[in-house]
N, C-alpha and C positions, 0 to 999 in steps of 0.2 A: 504494500500500500504506500503510495506517495503522499506528499504533503497536501496536494490538492484534494485527494480523496479523504484525508483526515479532516479537512475543513468541513466536509459534509456532516461530520460527527461532533464537531466542536460546539460546546455549549448546549447540547441536547442529548438525552439518552433515549434511544429507540429500542423497541423490542418487537420481534415477530412472534413471540411465544405467548405473551400475556402481560397482565399488570393489574394493579390496584386502582380501581375507579373510586377515588377518595369519597368516602361517605355513601357510596352507592353499591359497591360490590367488587368482586375479583373475577377475572377471566383467565383461562389457560387454554391456549390453542383453540379459541373460538367457543369454549364452553363456559357457562356461568357456574363458577365453583360453588357458590352458596345455594343456588337453586337447582342446578342440574346434576351436581356431583356429590355434594355433602348429603349423606343419607341414602344415596343411590349407588355409589361405587365404593369399592374397597380401597384401602390405602395403597396396596400394590398396583392396582389399576392406575392410580394417579401417578405413582412413581414411573410406571411405564409410559404413561401419557406425557409426562414432563421430559422423559429421556428421549422419546422418539417422535412425539407429535401425534401419536395414534392411540386412541383409547381401546384397550383390549376388551374382549368379552369378559363377563363375570367368571366364567369357567377358567379362562386363562389366568385371570387374577388369582383365583384360588390355587391353581397349579403353581403360580409364582410364590404364593405364601408357603406352600409345602416345600419347594426347592430351597427356599431360604432357611427353613428349619433344618433341612438336610445338610446345608453347607456352612452352618455356624452353630457350634455347640460349646458348652462350658468346660473345656478341658485345658488346663494351664500348660500342658505339655506342647500344645500346638503353638507354633512360633509367634503368631500375632496375638494370641491369647496370653502368652507369657509376658508380652509387653504390658498388657493390661494388668496382669497380676503384679508385676514389678512396680508399676505405677501406683497401685493400691498400697503396696508395702512401703512406698516412698511418700505416701500421703498427698499425692497430687489430686487434682479434681477428676471426677468421672468423665468430664468432657475431654480433658487433655489425654487421659488414659485411652479412651475409646478412639479418639482421632488418631493417636499415635499407632494404635493397633490397625486401624483401617489403612493408614498410609503404608504400613509394613506389608499389607496384603496386596498392594499394587506391585507385585513382583513378577519376574519372568519364570520363576521356578514353581512357586505355589501361589494360590490365591486367584486374583481376578484376571490377570493377563492370560494365564493358560486357558481360561474359559473362552476368551476372545480367540485365541489360537486354535482351540478345539473347533469352534465354528468355522474358522478359516479352513481348517483341514478337511472337514467333512464336506464343505461346499466345493472345495477344490477337487476332492476325490469324485464327487458326483459329476462335476463338469468334465473332468478328464475321462472318466469312464463313459460318459454320454457322448462326448465329441470324438474321442479317439476309437471308440468301439472296442476297448479292451475289457476283459472280464475282471472280476474282483480279485481273483488270485494273482493275476499278472500285475495289477496295481499294487497289491500288498508286497509282492516280491520286489517291485521297483522301489517302494518306500524303504523296505528293509535294507536294500543295497546301499541306499543313501546314508545309512547309519552303520555301515561296516558289518552288516549281517545281524544287527541287533533289532529287536522289535520295538524301537522307540517311536511309536506313533502317538501323537497327541490324542488323549482320550482313552488310552488303553494302558493296561498294567497298573500297578499300584505299589508304592513302597511299603514295606513291612507286611501288610495284609494281603491275603489272596482273595480275589473277588471283591465285590462291593455291595454291602447290605443295603445301601441307599437306593440302588436301582430297583429292587423289588418293591420297595415302598412307593417310589414314584410311578412305577408301572401300575400299581394298584390305584393310586390317585388318578392317573390319567384315564384309566378304564372307568372309574366311578364318575368322572366328569364328562365322559362321552367322547374322548379323543381316540382316534384310530391311528395306527402307525403309518406315517407318511413315507415318501420315497427316501428322504435323507436318513431317517431312523432305520428303515429297512436295510439301507446300505451299511449303516453303522453295525447292525447285527451281523451282516454278511462278512464284514471285515473282522469282527470278533470271532466268527467261526473259523476263518482262515488262520488267525493268530493262535486260536486255541488248538487247532490241529497240529500246527508246526512248533509252537513255542510254549504251549500250555498257559497262555496269557489271555486275560479276558478284558472286557470293557470296564472302565470306571465311570463314576457319576458324570464326569466331564464329557465323556463320549456320548452318554445317553442324552444329557441335556443339550449338547451341541446339535445332535440329530433332531431332537424334538423342536427346539427353537428355530432351527433352519426350516423345518416344515411349516412353522407358523409365520415365516416370512421375515425374520429378523436378520440383520447383517452383523458381522463380527463387531463393528464399532458400536452398534446399538446395544449389543449384549454387554460390552465393556461399560457403557454408560448406565444401563439398567442396574448392573450389579456393583456399581462403584462403592457402595457402603456395605457390601455383602456380609462382612464378618462382625459388624458392630455389636450384635446381640451377645455373641459368645465372649467378645472382649470385655464388654461391660460386666457380664456375669463373673468373670475371673477377677476383675477389679474389685467387685463387691466382696468376693470371697476373702481377699487379702486385706482390704482396708479395715475389716473388723477384727483382724488378728494383730498381734504385737508388731510394732513398727519394724520393718526390715526383716521380718520373719520368713519371707518367701525366698527359698533357695539361697540361704546365706552360705558363705564360704569361709573356711578356716585357712590360715596361712599354709598349713601342711597339705591342703587340697590342691595347691598350685604346684605344678611340676615345672621347676625353673631349669632352663637349658642355656642360660646366658653365661657371661664371664664368671670366673671363680671369684670368691670373696677377696677383697683387696682393701688396703688401708687408704683412707682419704689423704690426699696430698696435704702437706702442712700449709697453714694460712700464711700469707706473706705479710 
């Protein structure tokens, strides 16, 4: 943007998304929040509306409630929750603790960005198989070769645990809400079958939700935006757990707990 374009924004704040009509109401993406949304839509429907500009169905809003429960729980061993627990032990505020945990979840290894990359992967897989006319097995072999023969496909396998108990819960929710498996999710299952036969690896919750949300028409960037505060509930719970305990009591260390591998002990030089 050059200076001339900045002039168009000088002295005025514009929004294409919504705003407060002072004393009269609030609108968001063309909807009257007080009269058309409050009492009619769930909070997660509004989160998705604000992130994408599209109001999802009540059923998809309920599905989104459920997936958030699956993806954030109060275990202080989880890296972002540990930040909340440490913050509670340090007597910071719940807002600071929760925000720090949420920021830590915007990582490339775990958290929110892998969800975005999972959607990118299944949509790319669908496009390649459709346009090149290759079968699922050939696509999987191609992806495995990219990783030196390892089954490192986004949305598959899981550290520590085998399988993913959350998929069964979300399949049950989707069925109860009337959703049928779409083409992206069916492809995700087909990829899982290939990986299971060759590597004994299965889909994780990322793979399931990536296929499901792709079938609902969401882009990778939209998924990143929708789930931007995904872990906050579990982080807050871990903060509450430690803030009520003695200060500094979460994971304290003794000197002998530290394995020192630096220089040997030496005398300080004399003062001049």
